[in-house]
C-alpha positions in Angstrom: 117.0 133.1 221.7 115.2 135.8 223.7 118.5 136.9 225.3 120.2 137.1 221.9 117.3 139.3 220.5 117.5 141.6 223.5 121.3 142.0 223.0 120.8 142.7 219.3 118.2 145.3 220.1 120.2 147.1 222.8 123.4 147.2 220.8 122.7 150.6 219.0 121.8 152.1 222.4 125.1 151.0 223.9 127.0 152.5 220.8 125.2 155.8 221.4 126.2 155.9 225.0 129.8 155.3 224.2 129.9 158.0 221.5 131.6 161.2 222.8 131.9 163.2 219.6 128.8 165.3 220.4 130.0 166.1 223.9 133.1 167.7 222.6 131.1 169.9 220.2 128.8 171.0 223.0 131.8 171.9 225.2 133.4 174.0 222.4 130.0 175.7 221.8 129.8 176.7 225.5 133.4 177.9 225.5 132.8 180.1 222.4 129.7 181.5 224.0 131.5 182.4 227.2 134.3 184.0 225.2 131.7 186.1 223.3 130.0 187.2 226.5 133.4 188.3 228.0 134.3 190.2 224.8 131.0 192.1 224.8 131.4 192.9 228.4 135.0 194.1 228.0 134.1 196.3 225.0 131.2 197.8 226.9 133.3 198.7 229.9 136.2 200.0 227.8 133.8 201.9 225.5 132.3 203.7 228.5 135.7 204.6 230.0 137.0 205.8 226.6 133.9 208.0 226.1 134.4 209.5 229.6 138.1 210.2 228.9 137.4 211.8 225.5 134.6 213.9 227.0 137.0 215.1 229.7 139.7 215.9 227.1 137.3 217.7 224.8 136.0 219.9 227.7 139.6 220.7 228.8 140.6 222.0 225.3 140.1 225.7 224.7 139.1 226.8 221.2 142.0 228.4 219.4 140.4 231.5 218.0 
């Protein structure tokens, strides 16, 4: 009787340990976070290089008076 009660009480815990749905959601969240960080870094680097290029071009132009 005691063993049957123990098995009945531990059944929900075993079901939770086998459930992998939450793990996939966490993995997707981490993946989206990493992609967002990479996008911000890329935009930052490209923005700085574009600003430098436009400044060089603007300083090279002579006013057409």
